[in-house]
C-alpha positions in Angstrom: 64.6 35.3 105.1 61.9 32.7 104.6 62.4 29.2 103.3 60.1 27.9 100.5 58.3 25.7 103.0 57.5 28.4 105.6 54.7 30.9 105.5 56.0 34.5 105.4 53.8 35.7 108.3 55.6 39.1 108.7 54.8 39.9 105.1 51.2 38.8 105.5 50.9 41.1 108.5 52.5 44.0 106.7 50.2 43.4 103.7 47.2 43.5 106.1 48.3 46.7 107.7 48.8 48.4 104.3 45.5 47.2 102.7 43.2 47.7 105.7 42.5 51.4 104.9 41.1 50.7 101.5 39.0 47.8 102.9 37.5 50.1 105.5 36.9 52.9 103.1 33.0 52.7 103.2 32.8 53.2 106.9 35.6 55.8 107.0 33.9 57.9 104.3 30.4 57.3 105.6 31.4 58.5 109.1 33.3 61.5 107.9 30.1 63.3 106.6 28.3 62.3 109.8 30.8 63.3 112.5 32.2 66.3 110.6 30.7 69.3 108.7 31.3 67.6 105.3 29.0 66.8 102.4 29.0 63.3 101.0 31.1 64.5 98.0 33.6 66.2 100.3 33.9 63.0 102.4 34.5 61.1 99.3 37.2 63.6 98.3 38.9 63.0 101.7 38.9 59.3 101.1 40.4 59.9 97.6 43.1 62.0 99.1 44.0 59.2 101.6 44.3 56.7 98.8 46.1 59.1 96.4 48.7 59.6 99.1 49.0 55.8 99.4 49.6 55.5 95.7 52.2 58.2 95.7 54.2 56.2 98.2 54.3 53.2 95.9 55.5 55.2 92.9 58.1 57.0 95.0 59.5 53.9 96.7 59.1 51.2 94.0 62.8 51.1 93.1 64.2 52.0 96.5 63.1 49.1 98.8 66.2 47.1 98.3 68.6 50.0 98.6 67.0 51.5 101.8 66.1 48.2 103.3 62.7 46.5 103.8 62.8 46.7 107.6 63.6 50.4 107.6 60.9 51.3 105.2 58.3 49.1 106.7 58.9 50.6 110.2 58.8 54.1 108.8 55.5 53.3 107.0 53.9 51.8 110.1 55.0 54.8 112.2 53.4 57.2 109.7 50.2 55.1 109.8 50.1 55.1 113.6 50.7 58.9 113.8 48.5 59.8 110.9 45.4 57.7 111.5 45.7 58.0 115.2 45.9 61.8 115.0 42.9 61.9 112.6 40.9 59.7 114.9 41.5 62.1 117.8 41.1 65.3 115.9 37.9 67.3 115.7 38.6 69.7 113.0 38.4 69.0 109.3 42.0 70.2 108.4 43.5 68.1 111.1 41.5 65.0 110.0 42.5 65.5 106.3 46.2 66.0 107.2 46.1 62.9 109.4 44.4 60.8 106.7 46.9 61.9 104.1 49.9 61.1 106.3 48.4 57.8 107.3 47.7 57.0 103.7 51.4 57.5 102.8 52.3 55.2 105.6 49.9 52.5 104.4 51.3 52.9 100.9 54.8 52.5 102.2 53.9 49.3 104.0 52.1 47.9 101.0 55.1 48.7 98.8 57.5 46.7 101.0 55.1 43.8 101.3 54.5 43.7 97.5 58.3 43.8 96.8 59.1 41.0 99.3 56.1 38.9 98.2 57.3 39.0 94.6 60.6 37.5 95.8 58.8 34.5 97.4 58.9 31.1 95.7 55.1 31.2 95.5 53.9 34.9 95.3 50.3 33.9 94.6 50.1 31.9 97.9 51.6 34.8 99.9 49.3 37.4 98.4 46.2 35.1 98.9 47.1 34.8 102.6 47.5 38.6 102.8 44.0 39.1 101.3 42.6 36.4 103.6 44.0 38.2 106.6 42.9 41.7 105.7 39.4 40.4 104.8 39.0 38.7 108.2 40.2 41.7 110.1 38.0 44.1 108.2 35.0 41.9 108.8 35.7 42.0 112.5 35.9 45.8 112.4 32.6 46.1 110.5 30.9 43.9 113.1 32.4 45.9 116.0 32.4 49.5 115.0 28.6 50.1 114.9 28.5 49.1 118.6 31.2 51.6 119.7 29.2 54.8 119.0 29.2 57.3 116.2 31.9 59.5 114.9 34.8 59.2 112.5 37.4 58.1 115.0 36.7 54.4 115.5 37.6 53.0 112.0 40.7 55.3 111.8 41.8 54.1 115.2 41.4 50.5 114.1 43.8 51.1 111.2 46.3 52.8 113.5 46.2 50.0 116.1 46.7 47.4 113.4 49.8 49.2 112.2 51.1 49.4 115.8 50.5 45.7 116.3 52.4 44.7 113.2 55.5 46.8 114.1 57.2 44.0 116.2 56.9 41.5 113.3 59.2 43.7 111.1 62.3 42.4 112.9 62.5 39.5 110.4 62.6 41.7 107.4 66.0 42.3 105.8 68.0 45.5 106.3 70.1 45.7 103.2 70.1 44.6 99.6 72.5 41.7 100.3 69.7 40.0 102.2 67.2 40.1 99.4 66.9 36.7 97.7 67.0 36.4 93.9 64.9 33.8 92.1 66.3 34.3 88.6 69.1 35.8 86.7 67.1 39.0 86.0 67.7 40.3 89.5 70.3 42.8 88.3 68.4 44.1 85.2 68.2 47.8 85.0 64.8 47.7 83.2 62.0 45.5 84.4 61.4 42.5 82.1 58.2 42.0 80.1 58.0 45.8 79.5 55.0 45.8 77.2 52.9 43.5 79.3 53.9 45.4 82.5 52.9 48.7 81.0 49.6 47.4 79.7 48.9 46.1 83.2 49.9 49.4 84.8 47.6 51.2 82.4 44.6 48.9 83.0 44.7 48.5 86.7 43.6 52.1 87.6 40.4 51.6 85.7 39.8 48.2 87.3 40.3 49.5 90.8 38.4 52.7 90.1 35.2 50.8 89.4 35.6 48.6 92.5 36.1 51.5 94.8 33.6 53.8 93.2 31.0 51.3 94.3 32.7 50.4 97.5 33.0 54.0 98.6 29.2 54.6 98.3 28.0 51.1 99.2 27.2 52.3 102.7 25.0 55.1 101.4 23.3 52.7 99.0 22.3 50.5 101.9 21.2 53.4 104.1 19.4 55.6 101.7 18.3 53.4 98.7 17.8 50.1 100.4 16.5 51.8 103.6 18.6 49.7 106.0 20.0 50.6 109.4 23.8 51.0 110.0 24.0 47.8 112.1 22.3 45.9 109.2 24.6 47.4 106.6 27.6 46.6 108.8 26.4 43.0 109.1 26.0 42.7 105.3 29.5 44.0 104.9 30.8 41.5 107.4 29.1 38.6 105.7 30.4 39.9 102.3 33.9 40.0 103.6 33.4 36.5 105.0 32.4 35.4 101.5 35.6 37.1 100.4 37.5 34.9 102.8 36.0 31.8 101.2 36.9 33.2 97.8 40.5 33.8 98.7 40.7 30.3 100.2 39.3 28.9 97.0 41.7 30.9 94.9 44.6 29.6 97.1 43.4 26.0 96.7 42.9 26.4 93.0 46.3 28.0 92.4 47.5 28.0 88.8 45.3 25.1 87.6 43.2 27.3 85.5 46.0 29.7 84.6 45.4 33.4 85.1 43.4 34.4 82.1 40.2 32.6 83.1 40.0 33.9 86.7 41.0 37.4 85.7 38.9 37.8 82.6 35.9 35.7 83.6 35.9 37.0 87.2 36.0 40.6 86.0 32.9 40.0 83.8 31.1 38.5 86.7 32.0 41.4 89.0 30.5 43.8 86.4 27.2 42.1 86.8 27.4 42.2 90.6 28.2 45.9 90.5 25.0 46.6 88.5 22.9 44.4 90.9 24.3 46.1 94.1 23.9 49.6 92.7 20.2 49.0 91.9 19.4 47.4 95.2 16.2 48.6 96.9 16.0 46.1 99.7 17.9 43.8 102.0 17.8 40.8 99.6 19.1 42.5 96.5 21.7 44.6 98.5 23.1 41.6 100.3 23.1 39.5 97.1 25.0 42.0 95.1 27.5 42.9 97.9 28.2 39.3 99.0 28.7 38.0 95.4 30.9 41.0 94.5 33.0 40.7 97.6 33.4 36.9 97.0 34.8 37.5 93.5 36.8 40.7 94.0 39.6 39.3 96.2 39.9 36.2 94.0 40.5 38.3 90.9 42.8 40.7 92.8 44.9 37.8 94.1 45.5 36.6 90.5 46.3 40.1 89.4 48.8 40.5 92.2 50.3 37.2 91.3 50.5 38.1 87.6 52.3 41.4 88.4 54.7 39.5 90.7 55.5 37.0 88.1 56.7 39.6 85.6 59.7 40.6 87.7 61.2 38.7 90.6 62.5 42.0 92.1 58.9 43.1 92.6 59.1 46.3 90.5 56.1 45.5 88.4 54.2 44.3 91.5 54.8 47.7 93.2 54.0 49.8 90.1 50.8 47.8 89.4 49.8 48.1 93.1 50.5 51.9 93.0 48.5 52.2 89.7 45.7 50.3 91.3 45.8 52.7 94.3 45.4 55.6 91.8 42.1 54.1 90.7 41.3 53.4 94.3 41.9 57.0 95.1 39.6 58.3 92.4 37.0 55.7 93.2 35.1 57.4 96.1 35.0 60.7 94.4 33.9 59.2 91.1 31.2 57.1 92.9 29.9 60.2 94.8 29.7 62.3 91.7 28.1 59.7 89.5 25.5 58.8 92.1 24.7 62.4 92.9 24.2 63.4 89.2 22.7 60.2 87.7 21.6 58.0 90.7 22.9 54.8 92.0 21.4 52.4 89.3 22.8 54.4 86.4 26.2 54.6 88.2 26.2 50.8 88.5 25.5 50.4 84.7 28.3 52.8 83.8 30.8 51.2 86.2 29.8 47.7 84.9 30.4 48.7 81.3 33.8 50.1 82.2 34.8 46.7 83.8 33.7 44.9 80.6 36.0 47.1 78.6 39.0 46.8 80.9 38.7 43.0 81.1 40.0 42.7 77.5 43.6 44.0 78.1 43.9 42.3 81.5 43.0 38.9 79.9 45.4 39.6 77.0 48.3 40.2 79.4 47.5 37.0 81.3 47.5 35.0 78.1 50.6 36.7 76.7 52.6 36.0 79.9 51.8 32.3 79.7 49.2 32.2 82.5 47.6 29.1 81.0 47.7 25.6 82.6 50.1 23.1 81.3 49.1 19.7 79.9 50.3 16.7 82.0 54.0 16.4 81.6 54.6 19.3 79.3 56.8 22.4 79.5 56.2 24.8 76.7 59.3 26.0 74.9 59.1 29.5 73.5 58.7 29.3 69.8 59.3 25.5 69.7 58.0 22.0 70.3 56.5 21.2 73.7 59.2 19.6 75.8 57.1 16.5 76.4 57.5 15.6 72.7 61.3 16.0 73.0 61.3 14.1 76.3 59.4 11.2 74.7 62.0 10.9 72.0 65.1 11.3 74.2 64.3 9.0 77.0 63.7 11.6 79.7 62.8 9.8 83.0 59.2 10.0 84.1 58.4 12.7 86.5 61.2 15.1 85.5 58.8 17.6 84.1 56.0 19.5 85.9 52.6 18.0 86.1 49.3 19.7 85.3 48.8 23.1 87.0 52.5 23.8 87.3 53.6 27.3 86.2 55.5 27.6 82.9 59.2 27.4 83.3 61.3 30.4 82.5 63.7 29.9 79.6 67.2 31.3 80.3 69.8 31.7 77.6 73.1 30.2 78.7 76.2 31.5 76.9 78.2 28.6 75.4 81.9 29.3 74.4 82.9 28.7 70.8 84.2 25.1 70.2 87.9 24.7 69.9 89.5 24.1 66.5 89.6 20.4 65.6 92.8 18.5 66.3 95.1 17.9 63.3 96.0 14.3 64.1 94.3 13.1 60.9 96.2 15.6 58.8 99.6 15.3 57.1 101.6 17.3 54.7 99.6 15.8 51.8 96.2 16.8 53.1 93.5 15.1 55.1 92.9 11.4 55.2 89.9 9.5 56.6 90.7 6.6 58.8 90.8 3.4 56.8 90.9 5.1 53.5 94.2 4.8 51.6 95.9 3.2 54.5 97.6 0.0 53.4 100.3 -2.2 54.9 103.0 0.1 53.6 101.3 3.4 54.3 
């Protein structure tokens, strides 16, 4: 249990352990085809299998976290991650590496599912998700700076993921065991069907495309730097570390900005800017263009992702949409490395960037529409929008509501809850007699 004023550090740590594998995907995929007898496309397929396993965990466990218990599931996921990634790091044969990566991916997906469910139950899910992205970006940056100095082979990045899962294990003791420990933020906690069904389904359908584009480029970014921009592995690693550092600044900015711009502007406008960064990075032929594209893209990507996670969490306090959207995103993430490998092999990196950028422009439309439809806009000072009615500030001004009783600018829109009111009792018959009703003061004389 976490109070509204405390930071849910166990959830932040669990979020970090679950998201680290996708963040390290370029170095994992890049080292698979160097240390093992795999082609670049086959290495991308292994990365896709890892992420597909992670997505399957989310879909399988989205509605079972409360029943099984967050602590039990989190520990099971972390154990699978330690065994899977650790075994893959130590293995020298392709089948063993693939099996370990798939097993570890399921563990990562389980940890992410628990974290997403619990973050959605927090009073401020956007803040919690921003802290998680901040943590995983910082850790991934450290890994990118360290791994090139530890020698070649596929084991180092996989071992880093396994060790992170092992380090997070002790922090799961503060997670709840049973459903009774799960806090509810609204009266929808017991609903059988998730609320905002249409918006949730649109978000679930759009997120795979959004994530596919991101990870199609991210999965081949290492090869772009090595083969097209003609950079060394240490230089590419340094660019990735700086890019992830820019991502840290982006997440900090998103956390400080909060809901002041709503969600539509960061999600829609940010996605359009990311499309341009994808095209620049994919066409890079030197250090300057490669670094500019990667740094700008990584600065924007976690910002938009944090708002998307917050949007999904706001649709259902029980976290069902957050988990389903996260799993749908993992499907796109899973297909990303293979898609990027195939597109770059057949059309080249620049054409791949143009195709991926165009796809982002298309998917920005439904994402922005969902953000607008679910009231992700900022509020004017002292107003609370009433669905289908007059802003509450107008009502407050005419009814003498004390100053400060309504949220100020930047506050999220308040949820309207229907409260059943019992039917009024029948009026008393004191003013009635056998001759019929009489109004007070009418027909009542001295002798009446």
